[in-house]
Phi, psi and omega in degrees: 000131181270128180267126182279131180246129182281142174228139180290146175266179183292337183246017180293132177225124177239142181213179182309134178081359173290156181221162172119187182300321177302320180292322177298320176299316180298314180296322178296319179293319179297318180295322180293339179268002176100003179281135181276084187269354181083199180293139177277091186245003179074020179243121179280086183262189183294326179294319176298319179296319178298320179295322177296320177300316180296318178299314180297320181292319183293327185253014173075025177264166177297127184271100179224358178076008181255129179272085180264195183303321181294320177294318180296320177297318179297315183290338179268358183299130185295322181289323178294319179295329180279358178086020179296144183280150172279151179062048178282159179242122178245164176233163178235128174223160173286157185300331182274000173048096178307151183304322181296321179295315180301316183294316181292324176296315181292331179279353178085011180297327180261034185295342180276356183291137173276322182196176180231132169266126186252112176277084185231004176231133181222168181259127175282173183302325181276001179095004179279149179264127180234156177125180180187169181262116179296145181298330182298331179295321180299317181294323177296318181296321181293323183281333182254353179060036176260154178279150180243126177228104176293149179247130172255125189215157170260023177280123180228111177055051176070010178231132176284123184276098182294323182291322178295319178293322178296320178297322178296315183285335184286322188257127181297319181295328178291319177295323177297320179293325177298314180295326175298320178294318177301317180298318179295324181292308185287341177284345179288119183295342180273355183255140184260358179164193179217147179237138177250124179237076181250114181241158179070052174291125184286158179299136180094354182247011182299316182291320178296322178297315179298316179297322179295316179295320178299319178296317179294321179297319181295318179297317179298317180294323180300327180258012178058041177245163181266150175241131180246150174226139179269131180244121171253106183302145180270102182296333183277354182245122186294319187260317190287142173289321176209149184294142170065014177235132180299127182301332182294338179302318186293328181276332191260330190261304183286152173288323178220146177247130183254113182273128178225153171284152181297140176279353186253116182242026185297322178251159179101182183276135177303142181187182180290164179296320174207119176258168181297317181296322180298310184293326177294314181294318183291320178295325177299321177291314186293329179301337180290340185245331187233141173291143185299328184290349176268356190257142167236151182238127176279127175253109176290138183239020176248201183228175178219132180251124180254141166264120190241022177282132175061217181269355183282134178236099177241152181211163170208153181271145181230145170286168178300315181297319180294319180297317180289322178297320179295320178296321180292318182298322183261007180051044183278144178274125181281128177240176187233124176283108186290336182277307184270353178059051182223137175285151178206167176205160178244152173203160177260118178255187180296331183257009178122195184282137180232151174231134184239124168256145177210164181254138174221189183295331179285323181281333181283334185298308180297326177292317178299315182295320180290316180294328179294338178275354178266147180280053182273161173293323180166192181237162180229122180269125183215138348269151178275142177118331181239020185268167169291112188299342181289345179296334181291335173292320178293318179299317183295324180285328186269317183246090176269136180293117184229150173284166183297333181257017181299124185281355178275350183283134183297140177069025185283173191290336183281330180263353185272080187263351183281151185275170177295148177300135173081008181247000000 
């Protein structure tokens, strides 16, 4: 005899005094997440409503006690069902893993990491996918118990290659090879998912891009793996998250969306790679389209040196050690950007006046504290290996690896005894 199991639809709405199998499913999901919902009796009572209020508050949803589409989407999330922690800490490394990263991983300095994003696959000029996962990464993952998620990107030498992405989207066989690569990645039992970092989709290729992402999403789901997508907000577009791509794609297809500041600073006013004000403003925009629990935020932990003479705007990226060494060589006075909460200094070089912003433990602290108050999935530290090692003390104090039912988390379900407003 086949037992029928109820699943919520896209328009399912449950509220106080509803009864039946849908309510029993809802109560079962809440109970599996640690909410004290009482007996699973299929009756949407006041206790069930209180648990929904706590869930909505914890994940940044509108608190009304009604289990609508947003609540149902959250409860069906594959990572949440698997017991993934909220406020996780991830890292980003290149596929060949610098020696310093390997040593620190083996020494347990990054013991708080939930996973690693590996930038080891890229798009060539003709649209072909090249790269691979080094065997050393597998051994590191086994010894540190971190998840591995390879990234496929059109990022080349700190610049997103628009022509390479266009070649990929233009040719059907190139898109087919990409999906074949995705299938090989997610079929690997040692890999926990795949991430797509494709930026600068050209006009006229939005639908092909969406179809490509849909294909990758289906392959990941077939192997019960997660799919991540990197989002670089379009500062020049008031409404769109990214040019020429339907905003609904970001909410419907990836399991998680990774928000990052643009790596390209060729145009615009010189400034830090990511300041506190920037991340606050961008998250406010992104919240209009995406639920906070689907979002991760990349925190760059290196520096950027600008040449600011005349109208010329040139830049290069620096590790923390290089930024401090440069300041020492030029006897530069370190100052503090009061708006973006980032240290910087000026010096005169052979090619003119330069200004350097960089990240240290003092600049990472206000960003960590503000992001920790947001109902985000977590943060991503990038790049690992050249950072001020003291930032890990700040990360460890702010983002402690906790289970979904950890009673130390502020506003958690066990201490949240007050009812919804107006009920």
